[in-house]
C-alpha positions, 0 to 999 in steps of 0.5 A, spaced: 281 475 054 275 470 053 269 471 057 269 462 060 261 462 058 260 455 061 259 455 069 261 447 071 258 447 078 252 446 076 254 439 074 260 439 079 254 438 083 249 434 081 254 428 081 256 431 087 249 430 089 250 421 085 255 420 088 253 423 096 247 417 095 251 410 093 250 406 098 256 401 098 253 395 097 253 400 090 259 400 089 260 393 085 253 394 081 255 394 074 256 401 070 254 402 060 262 402 060 262 395 060 269 396 064 267 399 070 263 396 076 261 403 080 267 404 084 272 404 077 267 410 075 267 414 081 276 413 080 275 415 074 271 421 075 275 423 080 281 423 076 277 426 071 275 432 075 283 434 078 286 433 070 281 437 068 281 442 074 289 442 072 289 443 064 284 450 066 290 450 071 296 450 065 298 445 071 300 441 067 304 434 068 301 427 071 294 428 071 294 432 066 298 428 061 295 420 063 291 418 058 283 414 060 285 407 058 292 408 062 289 404 067 283 402 071 280 407 074 279 405 083 277 410 089 280 410 095 278 410 103 276 417 103 273 418 096 267 421 099 269 427 103 275 428 096 271 427 089 266 432 091 271 437 093 276 437 087 270 436 083 268 444 087 275 445 084 274 444 077 268 448 077 273 454 080 277 452 076 272 455 070 271 460 072 277 464 072 277 467 064 285 465 063 283 458 063 278 458 057 284 461 053 291 458 049 293 451 049 292 446 056 292 439 056 287 432 059 287 426 058 294 427 054 292 430 049 294 438 047 287 442 047 286 449 046 282 451 052 275 453 050 275 446 046 278 442 054 272 445 058 267 442 052 270 436 053 270 436 061 262 438 060 262 432 055 265 428 060 261 430 067 254 429 062 255 422 059 259 419 066 254 423 071 249 418 066 254 413 067 252 414 074 245 414 075 243 409 071 247 404 075 246 406 081 238 407 079 238 414 081 234 420 077 238 424 073 238 431 070 242 433 068 246 442 067 243 444 061 248 448 060 254 443 059 249 438 056 248 443 049 256 443 050 256 436 051 250 434 045 255 440 040 261 437 042 259 429 040 255 433 034 261 436 031 266 430 032 262 424 029 265 423 023 271 425 026 276 417 024 280 419 032 273 417 035 273 410 036 278 411 040 275 416 045 268 413 045 264 408 042 260 407 036 253 412 036 248 409 036 242 411 033 236 415 037 231 418 034 231 425 032 225 427 036 228 423 042 230 428 047 236 432 048 239 427 055 237 422 049 241 423 043 246 426 047 247 419 049 246 415 042 252 420 041 257 418 045 255 411 044 251 409 049 245 405 049 240 412 053 235 405 054 241 401 058 239 398 065 244 394 069 
């Protein structure tokens, strides 16, 4: 059985801390995702956390079958309690060695478990930065998850299907910090400001 090589807990906790610091008057702030305000980004984080939790559990259904572009996500009144809970469940689900084996699904895509874990790490890293940047908070992503995110994005830089998921690569100097290089690979400008 495959032994998990990444604990998503440090990164999910980093996002939970960022979300906890969001004030009500910041919910309408612009984010690096042009179509999403902060409240939409928080909704996306909530939905993706549930999807990747269920993907780890091989509990396939609505959460794992729905493409991320199916609708504009949003939050409900209980998001402040719900988001950290689902993020914790996501991290716990990926601690099970069975999550890393066989096939599973997220966003309507069937993928091997270990690839799905890399996609989850990438989503958490990039959207954590989005949230931090949109709300003016410092961002200190988990180094292990950041490396996995970078390696995943680097591996798919020439994939012809990447345009449906990521924006065009933003050139970033080779000696830039790993976070900046990762963001560039994801189609984000590391210098973005609201």
